[in-house]
C-alpha positions, 0 to 999 in steps of 0.5 A: 822461114819465120812467119811475118805475123809471128815476128810482129806478135812476138814484138808485142807479146814478149815485152808484156810477158817479160815485164809481167814475169819481172814484176811478179818476181820482184813481188815475191819474198824469195826473189833471186832464188832458183825458180822453175820457169828459169830452169825450164828456160835454160833447159829448152834454150841451152839444156844440151850444154847442161846450163839448167844444171849449172843454174841450179848449181849441180856438177851433173851439167858437165855430163851434157858437154861430151855428148854435145861435143860428140853431136858437133863432131859427128855433124862435121863428119857427116857433112864431110862424108856426104861430100866424099860420097858425092865425089865417090859416086861421080868418080864410080859413075864416070868409071862405069861409063869408061868401062861400057865404052871399053867393052864396046871397043873390044866387041868391035875388035878396035886396036888396043881395046883389050888394054883399055878394057883391063884398065877400065875394069881396074879403075872401076873396081877401085871407084866401087871400093872407094864409094863403098868405103865413103858410104861406110864412113858416112854410115858410121858418122851417122850412127855415132851422131844418132846415139849421141843425140839420142843419149842427149835427148834422153838426158833432157827428157829426164831432166824435164821430168825431174826439174820440179824436184831439182828446183825444190832441192836447190832452193833448200840449199840456198842459205836464207838471210837472218831476218834479224840481221841489221844492214847499214843505211847507205846515205851517199847514193846519188838522187835519181836524175828523173824529176817529177813532171807537173801534175797535168803531164804525169799521164805522159810520164807514165806513158813514156816510162812504160813504153821505154821499159817494154821496148827495152825487153827487145834486147833479150829477145835479140840475144835469144834470136842471135843465139838461135841463129848461131846454133842453127848455123854451126850445129844443124848447118841450117842458117836462117834468112831472117835473124839479122834483117829482123833484129836490125829493124826491131832495133830501129823501132826501139831506137825511135820509141825509146828516145822519149824515155831517154829524154825523160831520164836525161840519158842523152849525150850532152856537152855541159861544160857551162850547163853543169855549173848553172843553178837549177833555175839557171839550167831551167832557163837555158833549157827554155831557151834551147827548147826552140831547137828541140821542138823545131827538130821533133816537129819536122821529124813528126811531119816527115815521118808521117809522110814516110809512114803513110806512103809505105802503108799505102803501097804496102812496102815490103823489103827486097830480101827473100823474107819480104817483111813489111816495112810500114810498121818500121816507118810508123815508129818514126812519127810515133817516137817523134810524138812521144818525144814531143809530149815528153819535151812539152812536159819538160818545158812546162816543168822548167818554166815552173822552175824558172818562175819559182813554182814547182808543181 
């Protein structure tokens, strides 16, 4: 069971940490070369498959795969063995009860009791042998699994200790570009569709940009969560009851908060059969006319979204699942996203007015 506080704090802290790491990596002169953080990240998340070795371009990563396959195989054998032992134990206990009844019939000198006793003793002997064989197979599968798991754990622990040296040697093997080499200047790259807003609305533009980029990192968090679910379900036979619900709620929040960012970058789907053939001033006039529908929609979403969020906060609304996560932060994303979209739309409208009347600030 994932604690609620851990879920909500990860939605806040993970994008901030990811954005900081990306910014720091881009600022380094040797960006793109193997680094220690990513190597340890691969070791923790997929080291049992040797992904950290493959990241460092080392063939030693293939040594982890047979051990992991052995863990998977013995895990399946253990599951089947437990079911076999349970069934054999039930049959043995049933045979022992029949044996007791047969002995009681013999003591009471009932007719045919001796034949029933002989059959019950034979059945009980077979049941005991089946139980012992099933228990032996289960113990053997457990032993093989423990050995494979121990070897895999020792290999991972050894690589965790050796990781700084492995990364250093991998960086030394990287071919460094010649600083005197000249590169042709590409001149046919299309300009970005994002146009600078008016000076008064540049804080809005920065706010929308930062918000959109931060919630975009949630997609990486979703990959890690679903990866954890697959490993927990199929390797350890221990599926979670929170991954699916937490991720579709997270994507719902992302959808609301990233709407303004998509509008800023003009990434929304539009049928522009006529719009694409207009001049820049003509497009600005068209946007001014159609902005009435935009503000009507976003204003309605802002008001109704706030009603939904306030009602959810008032009653402390939670999901009806076993996890019981709070719903009010999800619904609070509706008015927040609508407010960001409204601010971005106002910035866009002012820019279009300035373009239509021949003044771009």
